[in-house]
C-alpha positions as CSV (number, residue, x, y, z in Angstrom):
1,M,-1.3,-8.1,-57.1
2,G,-2.7,-6.5,-54.0
3,F,-4.2,-8.2,-51.1
4,I,-8.1,-7.5,-51.0
5,M,-9.6,-7.9,-47.6
6,G,-12.9,-9.8,-47.5
7,K,-15.9,-8.2,-46.1
8,E,-16.0,-10.7,-43.3
9,N,-12.4,-10.0,-42.3
10,F,-12.9,-6.3,-42.6
11,S,-15.9,-6.6,-40.2
12,K,-13.8,-8.6,-37.6
13,I,-10.9,-6.2,-37.7
14,K,-13.3,-3.2,-37.3
15,L,-14.7,-4.7,-34.2
16,L,-11.2,-5.4,-32.7
17,K,-10.1,-1.7,-33.5
18,I,-13.3,-0.3,-31.8
19,W,-12.7,-2.4,-28.7
20,E,-8.9,-1.3,-28.7
21,I,-9.8,2.3,-29.1
22,L,-12.4,2.3,-26.4
23,K,-10.1,0.2,-24.0
24,Q,-7.1,2.6,-24.4
25,E,-8.9,6.0,-24.5
26,S,-12.2,5.9,-22.7
27,D,-13.4,5.6,-19.1
28,E,-16.5,6.7,-17.2
29,N,-15.1,10.2,-16.9
30,R,-14.0,10.5,-20.6
31,P,-16.4,8.8,-23.0
32,L,-15.7,8.9,-26.6
33,T,-18.4,10.3,-29.0
34,T,-19.5,8.6,-32.1
35,G,-17.7,11.1,-34.3
36,Q,-14.4,10.7,-32.2
37,I,-14.5,6.8,-32.6
38,I,-15.2,7.3,-36.4
39,E,-12.3,9.7,-36.7
40,R,-9.9,7.3,-35.0
41,L,-11.1,4.5,-37.1
42,A,-10.4,6.6,-40.1
43,D,-6.8,7.4,-38.9
44,S,-6.4,3.5,-39.0
45,G,-7.6,3.3,-42.7
46,I,-11.0,1.9,-41.6
47,T,-14.1,3.5,-42.7
48,C,-17.3,3.5,-40.7
49,D,-20.4,5.5,-40.5
50,R,-22.8,6.3,-37.5
51,R,-25.3,3.6,-38.4
52,T,-22.8,0.8,-38.7
53,L,-21.0,2.0,-35.5
54,Y,-24.2,1.5,-33.5
55,A,-24.5,-2.0,-34.9
56,D,-20.8,-2.8,-34.1
57,I,-21.4,-1.6,-30.5
58,A,-24.3,-3.8,-30.1
59,T,-22.4,-6.8,-31.6
60,L,-19.7,-6.3,-29.0
61,N,-22.1,-6.2,-26.2
62,S,-23.9,-9.4,-27.4
63,F,-20.6,-11.2,-27.2
64,G,-19.9,-10.0,-23.6
65,Y,-17.6,-7.1,-24.5
66,E,-19.3,-4.7,-22.3
67,V,-19.5,-1.1,-23.8
68,V,-21.6,1.5,-21.9
69,T,-23.7,3.9,-23.8
70,Q,-24.5,7.5,-22.8
71,K,-27.3,8.9,-24.8
72,G,-26.9,12.3,-26.0
73,Q,-29.1,15.0,-27.5
74,H,-27.3,14.8,-30.8
75,S,-24.9,11.8,-30.5
76,N,-24.1,9.0,-28.3
77,S,-20.9,8.5,-26.2
78,Y,-19.3,5.2,-25.3
79,Y,-16.8,3.9,-22.7
80,I,-15.5,0.9,-20.9
81,V,-15.6,0.6,-17.2
82,D,-14.3,-2.9,-16.6
83,R,-10.5,-3.0,-16.4
84,S,-8.1,-5.5,-15.1
85,F,-6.5,-2.9,-12.7
86,D,-7.7,0.4,-11.3
87,I,-5.5,3.5,-10.6
88,P,-4.6,2.7,-6.9
89,E,-3.6,-1.0,-7.9
90,L,-1.4,0.2,-10.8
91,R,0.2,2.8,-8.5
92,I,1.0,0.1,-6.0
93,L,2.6,-2.0,-8.6
94,I,4.6,0.9,-9.9
95,D,5.8,1.9,-6.6
96,A,6.7,-1.7,-5.8
97,V,9.0,-1.7,-9.1
98,Q,10.5,1.6,-8.1
99,A,11.3,0.5,-4.6
100,A,12.9,-2.9,-5.7
101,S,16.6,-2.4,-5.6
102,F,17.3,-5.6,-7.8
103,I,15.6,-4.3,-10.9
104,S,18.1,-2.1,-12.9
105,P,17.2,1.5,-13.7
106,K,16.6,0.8,-17.4
107,K,14.3,-2.2,-16.6
108,T,12.5,-0.1,-13.8
109,E,11.6,2.5,-16.4
110,E,10.5,0.0,-18.9
111,L,8.4,-2.0,-16.4
112,A,6.7,1.1,-14.9
113,G,5.6,2.2,-18.4
114,K,4.2,-1.2,-19.1
115,I,2.2,-1.2,-16.0
116,A,0.9,2.3,-16.5
117,A,-0.2,1.4,-19.9
118,L,-2.5,-1.2,-18.4
119,G,-4.8,1.7,-17.2
120,G,-5.4,3.0,-20.9
121,S,-3.6,5.8,-22.6
122,Y,-5.3,8.7,-20.5
123,R,-4.5,7.1,-17.2
124,A,-1.2,6.1,-18.3
125,D,-0.2,9.7,-18.8
126,I,-1.4,10.5,-15.4
127,L,0.4,7.7,-13.7
128,K,3.8,8.5,-15.7
129,K,3.5,12.3,-14.8
130,N,3.2,11.3,-11.1
131,I,6.0,8.6,-11.0
132,V,8.3,9.5,-8.0
133,E,11.7,8.1,-8.3
134,F,12.5,6.4,-5.1
135,N,15.8,7.1,-3.5
136,T,16.8,3.3,-4.0
137,T,20.1,1.9,-4.8
138,K,19.5,0.1,-8.1
139,H,21.7,-2.8,-9.2
140,N,23.1,-3.0,-12.8
141,N,22.8,-6.7,-13.6
142,E,20.6,-6.6,-16.7
143,H,20.5,-10.6,-16.7
144,I,18.2,-10.7,-13.8
145,Y,15.0,-11.0,-16.1
146,Y,16.7,-13.9,-17.9
147,S,17.7,-15.6,-14.6
148,V,14.1,-15.3,-13.2
149,N,12.7,-16.9,-16.4
150,V,15.2,-19.8,-16.2
151,I,14.5,-20.4,-12.4
152,E,10.8,-20.5,-13.1
153,D,11.0,-22.9,-16.0
154,A,13.3,-25.0,-13.9
155,I,11.0,-25.2,-11.1
156,L,8.0,-25.8,-13.4
157,S,9.8,-28.6,-15.2
158,G,11.2,-30.1,-12.0
159,K,15.0,-29.7,-13.2
160,K,18.1,-28.5,-11.3
161,I,19.6,-25.2,-12.2
162,K,23.1,-24.2,-13.1
163,F,24.6,-20.6,-12.7
164,Q,27.7,-18.7,-11.8
165,Y,27.6,-16.5,-8.6
166,F,29.7,-13.4,-8.0
167,D,30.4,-10.8,-5.4
168,L,31.4,-7.2,-6.0
169,T,35.0,-6.0,-5.2
170,E,35.8,-2.6,-3.8
171,N,36.2,-1.5,-7.5
172,Q,32.7,-2.7,-8.3
173,E,34.0,-5.5,-10.4
174,R,32.6,-9.0,-10.5
175,K,34.5,-11.7,-8.6
176,F,33.1,-15.1,-9.3
177,R,32.9,-17.7,-6.4
178,K,34.3,-21.1,-7.0
179,N,36.7,-19.5,-9.7
180,G,33.7,-19.3,-12.0
181,E,32.6,-22.9,-11.8
182,K,28.9,-23.2,-12.0
183,Y,26.7,-24.0,-8.9
184,L,24.3,-26.9,-9.2
185,V,21.1,-26.4,-7.1
186,N,17.7,-27.8,-6.6
187,P,15.4,-24.7,-6.9
188,V,12.3,-24.3,-4.7
189,A,11.1,-20.8,-5.0
190,M,11.8,-17.1,-5.6
191,V,11.2,-14.8,-2.6
192,F,11.3,-11.0,-2.5
193,S,12.9,-9.8,0.8
194,N,14.5,-6.6,2.0
195,D,14.5,-5.0,-1.4
196,N,16.2,-8.1,-2.9
197,Y,15.0,-11.1,-5.0
198,Y,16.3,-14.4,-3.7
199,M,16.2,-18.1,-5.1
200,I,15.7,-20.6,-2.2
201,G,17.1,-24.1,-3.0
202,Y,19.1,-26.8,-1.6
203,H,22.0,-29.0,-2.6
204,D,22.3,-32.8,-2.8
205,N,25.2,-33.1,-0.4
206,H,24.7,-30.2,1.9
207,D,22.1,-30.1,4.7
208,G,19.5,-27.3,5.1
209,V,18.3,-24.5,2.8
210,T,20.5,-22.3,0.7
211,T,19.5,-18.7,-0.6
212,Y,21.1,-16.9,-3.5
213,R,20.5,-13.4,-4.5
214,I,19.3,-13.4,-8.2
215,D,21.1,-10.2,-9.0
216,R,24.3,-12.0,-8.3
217,M,23.7,-14.7,-10.7
218,L,25.1,-14.9,-14.2
219,N,24.7,-17.5,-17.2
220,A,21.9,-19.3,-15.5
221,E,20.6,-22.5,-17.3
222,I,18.3,-25.4,-16.7
223,S,20.3,-28.6,-16.0
224,E,19.3,-32.0,-17.6
225,E,19.2,-33.4,-14.1
226,S,16.0,-33.7,-12.3
227,I,15.3,-32.2,-8.9
228,N,16.6,-34.6,-6.1
229,E,13.6,-34.9,-3.9
230,K,15.3,-37.2,-1.4
231,A,17.7,-34.4,-0.6
232,K,15.0,-31.9,0.1
233,P,15.1,-30.7,3.8
234,K,12.2,-32.3,5.7
235,G,9.4,-29.8,6.5
236,L,10.7,-27.1,4.2
237,N,8.2,-24.4,4.0
238,V,9.1,-21.2,2.1
239,S,7.0,-19.0,3.9
240,N,8.3,-20.1,7.3
241,H,11.7,-19.8,6.1
242,R,11.3,-16.3,5.0
243,K,9.6,-15.4,8.4
244,Q,12.2,-17.2,10.5
245,S,15.4,-16.0,8.7
246,F,16.9,-12.6,9.0
247,F,17.9,-10.9,5.7
248,M,17.6,-14.3,4.2
249,Y,20.6,-15.8,6.2
250,S,20.1,-19.4,7.0
251,G,21.0,-21.1,10.2
252,K,19.8,-23.7,12.7
253,T,15.9,-23.2,13.7
254,E,15.3,-22.6,17.4
255,T,12.3,-21.6,19.4
256,V,13.5,-18.4,21.0
257,R,12.0,-16.6,24.0
258,F,12.1,-12.8,24.1
259,E,11.2,-10.0,26.5
260,A,10.5,-6.6,25.0
261,D,9.1,-3.2,25.7
262,R,5.4,-3.0,25.1
263,D,5.9,-0.3,22.2
264,M,7.8,-2.9,20.1
265,L,4.5,-4.7,19.3
266,D,4.4,-3.4,15.7
267,V,7.9,-4.5,15.1
268,I,7.1,-7.9,16.6
269,Y,4.0,-8.3,14.4
270,D,5.8,-7.1,11.2
271,K,8.5,-9.6,11.7
272,F,6.8,-12.6,13.2
273,G,3.2,-12.3,12.2
274,E,0.1,-10.9,13.8
275,N,-0.8,-14.3,15.3
276,T,2.3,-14.2,17.6
277,R,1.1,-14.9,21.2
278,I,2.0,-12.1,23.5
279,I,2.2,-12.3,27.4
280,C,2.0,-9.1,29.5
281,L,4.5,-9.0,32.0
282,D,3.7,-5.5,33.6
283,E,2.5,-2.2,32.3
284,K,5.7,-1.6,30.2
285,R,7.2,-5.2,29.3
286,I,5.9,-8.3,27.4
287,S,7.1,-11.7,26.4
288,F,6.9,-13.7,23.4
289,S,8.3,-16.9,21.6
290,A,9.1,-17.3,17.9
291,E,10.8,-19.8,15.7
292,V,13.9,-18.2,14.2
293,E,17.0,-19.2,12.3
294,I,20.0,-18.4,14.4
295,S,22.7,-16.5,12.4
296,P,24.9,-13.4,13.1
297,V,22.3,-11.3,11.3
298,F,19.7,-12.4,13.9
299,F,21.9,-11.3,16.8
300,G,22.5,-8.0,15.1
301,W,18.8,-7.5,14.7
302,C,18.4,-8.1,18.3
303,C,21.1,-5.7,19.2
304,S,19.7,-2.9,17.0
305,F,16.8,-2.4,19.7
306,G,19.3,-2.1,22.5
307,E,17.7,-2.6,26.0
308,R,14.1,-2.6,24.5
309,L,14.5,-6.3,23.3
310,K,16.1,-9.1,25.2
311,V,16.6,-12.7,24.4
312,V,15.9,-14.9,27.5
313,G,16.0,-18.5,26.1
314,P,17.0,-21.1,25.4
315,N,20.4,-20.9,27.4
316,S,22.3,-21.9,24.2
317,V,21.0,-19.1,22.3
318,V,21.6,-16.7,25.2
319,S,25.2,-17.9,25.4
320,E,25.9,-17.3,21.8
321,M,24.5,-13.9,22.1
322,T,26.6,-13.1,25.3
323,E,29.7,-14.5,23.5
324,L,29.1,-12.3,20.5
325,L,28.5,-9.1,22.8
326,N,31.8,-9.9,24.8
327,K,33.7,-10.3,21.4
328,M,32.6,-7.0,20.2
329,T,33.2,-5.3,23.4
330,R,36.8,-6.5,23.4
331,F,37.1,-5.4,19.7
332,Y,36.0,-1.9,20.3
333,S,38.1,-1.7,23.6
334,E,41.2,-2.6,21.6
335,Y,40.3,-0.1,18.9
336,N,39.8,2.7,21.4
337,S,43.1,1.9,23.1
338,Y,44.9,2.0,19.8
339,D,43.2,5.2,18.9
340,N,44.0,6.9,22.2
341,R,47.7,5.9,21.9
342,I,47.9,7.6,18.5
343,K,46.4,10.8,20.0
344,K,48.9,10.9,22.7
345,G,51.7,10.4,20.1
346,D,53.0,7.1,21.5
347,S,56.0,6.3,19.5
348,D,55.6,2.5,19.9
349,V,52.3,2.6,17.9
350,S,54.2,2.5,14.6
351,K,55.8,-0.8,15.8
352,D,52.6,-2.5,16.4
């Protein structure tokens, strides 16, 4: 015995289908005519005529589902203007997905398609045709979506998280840290930085903040243990941590004084924020202070600008920077000496 749809249910389904058709296929530049809507309804096995379609459109409008009507000489046309996202917004989201290295190639394609579909079928076709594949190195860990979901649930439920953590060998094979034993961490937040996705957390028995790349996690699960609020670093602020750290490397926080060329203002504002107080020393040089987490990566960042940026205080940080530079100078001096001996054909080189 076949299922017979009641008149009331049929009317509800027809209204939903009309709204779905208009949302997917219409906009202010491409309204659908009465005949086109009736034809699409018929393709779905729903019968409708012009008179009942007018009434259905009026019903949708009366319940807040705004459908704009364009009066025509022989037939009306209809479209929906209000969408959750417009084309520029969807383009930004798609480009962000394309640029994110932690999203695998397969997931990038799937997610970009879903974002494009939010603009309706016509706009989705335009967006997909104009997708530019960024020259971004993509990671291949397909578990990242699962790990993100577990971390989010753990944070919301106030639980610790357990996971395995690995590095990649020279043969692109996974080598687990701690011999595969699971880490147990108090999660705080997830942060996107330098094309990677990180989890920020802390341990019960270690001071300070720890960061983990989510694409390096496997077999994440929520622990039965509740988050240890007593072990949480005092004054922990995720936004400040992201601004103070360099490439998410943690270290002791110091207020560092810098001198720099005036043309480095954009770099300074991008890294430390537009509220950074700048002092003009002369026509070419400026000075400023910023709270940073001291790490080898911080010193590397400073060195990347050569003489254009200089750390001038405090003395302890200047000493660390000087020690690092001296160590690197000795390293390259030894390398050049060895290289020159090889070029000269020194027979003793082979004995070194």
